[in-house]
C-alpha positions in Angstrom: 16.0 -8.0 -9.9 16.0 -5.0 -8.5 13.6 -3.9 -5.8 12.7 -0.4 -4.3 11.3 -0.2 -0.9 9.9 3.4 -1.0 7.1 5.2 0.2 6.8 9.3 0.8 6.3 8.3 4.8 8.3 7.6 7.2 7.4 5.1 10.0 5.8 2.4 7.3 8.0 -0.3 7.6 10.5 0.5 4.8 13.8 -0.5 6.3 12.4 -3.5 8.1 10.7 -4.8 5.3 14.1 -4.5 3.3 15.8 -5.9 6.3 13.0 -9.0 6.4 12.8 -9.9 3.0 16.7 -10.0 2.5 16.4 -12.1 5.4 13.8 -14.7 3.9 15.6 -14.7 0.2 19.4 -15.9 2.1 17.1 -18.8 3.8 15.9 -19.5 0.7 19.2 -20.3 -1.0 19.8 -16.4 -2.5 22.3 -14.0 -1.4 21.2 -10.8 -1.6 22.0 -7.2 -1.7 21.1 -4.4 0.5 21.8 -0.7 -0.2 21.1 1.5 2.0 20.0 4.6 0.3 18.7 6.8 3.0 20.8 9.3 5.0 19.3 8.1 8.4 21.2 4.8 7.9 18.8 2.9 9.8 19.5 0.1 7.5 23.0 0.4 8.1 22.7 0.5 11.8 21.4 -2.7 12.4 24.3 -4.2 10.5 25.8 -3.4 13.5 29.7 -3.1 12.2 29.5 -1.5 8.8 31.5 1.4 7.9 30.7 4.6 9.4 33.0 6.4 7.3 31.7 8.6 4.7 34.4 7.7 2.2 33.1 3.9 2.7 29.5 4.5 2.4 27.4 5.3 -0.8 28.2 8.8 -0.5 31.7 7.5 -1.9 29.8 6.3 -5.4 28.0 9.8 -5.7 31.3 11.9 -4.5 34.2 9.9 -5.8 33.0 8.1 -8.1 33.9 4.5 -5.9 32.3 1.5 -7.5 29.6 -0.5 -5.4 32.0 -3.6 -5.6 34.1 -1.9 -3.5 31.9 0.0 -0.9 30.0 -3.9 -0.4 30.4 -5.2 3.4 29.4 -9.1 4.4 26.3 -8.9 6.4 26.4 -12.9 8.3 22.5 -14.8 7.9 21.4 -11.8 5.3 24.3 -11.0 2.5 25.8 -8.6 1.9 25.3 -4.1 2.2 26.3 -1.2 0.7 26.0 1.7 4.0 25.0 4.8 4.3 26.0 8.2 5.3 24.7 11.6 6.5 26.3 13.0 3.8 23.6 11.5 1.4 21.8 14.5 2.2 23.8 16.6 0.3 23.4 15.0 -2.9 20.5 16.9 -4.1 22.6 20.3 -3.8 25.8 18.7 -5.1 24.7 17.4 -8.2 21.1 18.7 -9.5 18.7 16.5 -11.1 19.9 15.9 -14.6 19.8 12.8 -16.6 23.6 12.0 -15.3 23.1 11.8 -11.8 19.4 10.3 -11.9 20.8 7.3 -13.4 23.9 6.9 -11.9 22.9 4.4 -9.3 20.8 2.2 -12.6 24.5 2.6 -14.2 26.8 1.4 -11.1 24.1 -1.7 -10.5 24.8 -2.7 -14.2 28.5 -2.7 -13.6 28.3 -4.3 -10.5 26.2 -7.5 -11.9 28.4 -7.7 -15.4 29.6 -10.9 -15.7 28.0 -11.8 -11.8 25.1 -14.3 -11.1 21.6 -13.3 -11.4 20.9 -12.1 -8.0 18.4 -9.5 -6.2 19.3 -6.1 -5.1 16.6 -5.0 -2.2 17.2 -0.8 -2.1 16.0 0.8 1.3 15.0 4.7 0.0 14.5 7.8 2.1 10.9 8.4 2.8 11.2 11.6 0.4 10.8 12.2 -3.2 14.5 13.6 -4.3 17.5 12.4 -6.3 17.8 9.3 -3.8 14.8 8.5 -4.2 14.5 9.0 -7.9 18.1 7.1 -8.7 16.4 3.7 -7.2 13.1 4.5 -8.8 15.2 4.9 -12.4 17.0 1.7 -10.8 14.8 -0.6 -10.0 12.4 -3.5 -11.1 9.7 -3.5 -8.9 8.8 -0.1 -6.4 7.6 -2.6 -3.1 5.6 0.1 -1.2 5.1 -0.4 2.5 1.6 1.3 3.5 0.5 1.1 7.1 -2.6 0.9 7.8 -3.1 4.8 8.6 -4.7 7.3 6.2 -1.3 9.4 6.2 0.0 6.6 4.8 -2.6 6.1 2.3 -2.6 9.5 1.1 1.7 9.2 0.8 1.0 6.0 -1.3 -1.7 8.1 -3.7 1.3 10.5 -4.0 3.7 8.2 -4.8 1.4 7.2 -8.0 1.1 10.5 -9.0 5.1 10.8 -8.9 5.1 7.8 -11.1 2.2 8.9 -13.8 4.8 12.3 -14.3 7.7 10.2 -14.6 7.0 7.1 -16.8 7.2 9.4 -20.4 10.8 9.9 -19.1 11.5 6.5 -18.2 9.5 5.1 -21.1 8.1 2.0 -19.4 5.3 1.3 -16.7 6.8 0.8 -12.9 5.9 -2.1 -11.9 4.9 -1.9 -8.1 3.4 -4.1 -5.2 1.6 -1.9 -2.5 2.4 -3.7 1.2 0.0 -3.8 4.3 2.2 -3.0 7.5 1.3 -3.1 11.0 -1.5 -4.7 10.3 -4.1 -5.4 13.7 -7.0 -7.2 12.8 -8.5 -5.7 16.3 -8.5 -2.4 14.9 -11.8 -1.4 12.0 -9.2 1.5 10.8 -6.8 -1.5 9.5 -9.7 -3.2 7.2 -10.8 0.4 6.1 -7.3 1.2 4.6 -6.9 -2.1 3.1 -10.1 -1.9 1.6 -9.2 1.6 0.0 -6.2 0.4 -1.2 -7.5 -2.5 -3.4 -10.6 -0.2 -3.9 -7.7 2.2 -6.0 -5.1 -0.1 -6.8 -6.4 -3.7 -6.8 -4.3 -6.5 -8.3 -1.4 -4.6 -7.5 -1.9 -4.8 -3.7 0.1 -7.7 -2.2 -2.4 -10.3 -0.9 0.3 -10.7 2.4 -0.2 -8.4 4.9 2.3 -7.8 7.3 0.8 -8.2 10.9 1.7 -5.7 13.7 3.9 -8.0 15.7 6.6 -7.2 18.8 9.1 -9.4 17.1 9.4 -7.6 13.8 9.3 -4.1 16.3 12.1 -5.0 18.3 14.6 -7.1 16.3 16.4 -4.5 14.7 16.9 -2.8 18.4 19.3 -6.0 18.7 20.9 -5.9 15.0 18.7 -9.3 13.6 16.3 -9.7 11.4 13.0 -11.1 12.3 14.0 -15.1 11.6 17.1 -15.0 13.9 15.4 -13.1 16.9 12.0 -15.5 16.8 11.8 -18.1 13.8 8.2 -19.2 14.6 6.9 -15.6 15.3 3.6 -14.5 13.2 6.3 -11.8 11.5 9.0 -14.7 10.2 5.5 -15.8 9.0 4.9 -12.7 7.0 7.9 -11.9 5.7 7.8 -16.2 4.6 4.5 -15.7 2.9 5.4 -11.7 1.3 8.7 -14.0 -0.2 6.9 -16.8 -1.5 4.1 -14.3 -3.0 6.6 -11.8 -4.6 8.9 -15.3 -6.2 5.3 -16.2 -7.4 4.9 -12.6 -9.6 8.3 -13.7 -10.7 10.3 -10.8 -8.4 12.3 -12.8 -6.7 
């Protein structure tokens, strides 16, 4: 199963969601692969010891044809990571937007998965529609859309819905998607308002689980930890375990 974590807005919890969902998978006995498809490389920086050279990053998969298997590094208590590099920002200008480049990640993942035991790949996407995000969408079985409880994030989710409407005739399939509320603060009326609007627009595609505003979730990346290693009894750890169970119930994990 391949899950792309994407919204056309920064600061909504894409990286923390990819990280902590992978950690929840590992705790349940899986060995997930995290793929950092964001030139900013926040996920790779949380690893702490990921290669920093472009030739040992995901950029080398696009530029030099290196296999994804060659670029994997182990991540203790998580699984594996294929790190990003800031050179990824050049992919759009170097390769254009033809079918070959748009399907490159899908084909690379198929080669990686051939003969291997079934597993889960989580793709941390950049916050804009370009070749990299389109690669993730073309390669994924599920699009997980974090929506922080503010109106601009809700607007970005609507942009994604429109983008998918345009892409689906090309893909010849409907892209499965789930909307995940993040940074949810029950004390704020706006949080409930955003949840109500999201449910009104997307119904059953909205996750029942919400990720509450939580200091453990916010501070754990700065310590190069997932939420479970930082504080397994925190509300944030509880929320991500609940998300894992919900997606598992849908058959996505």
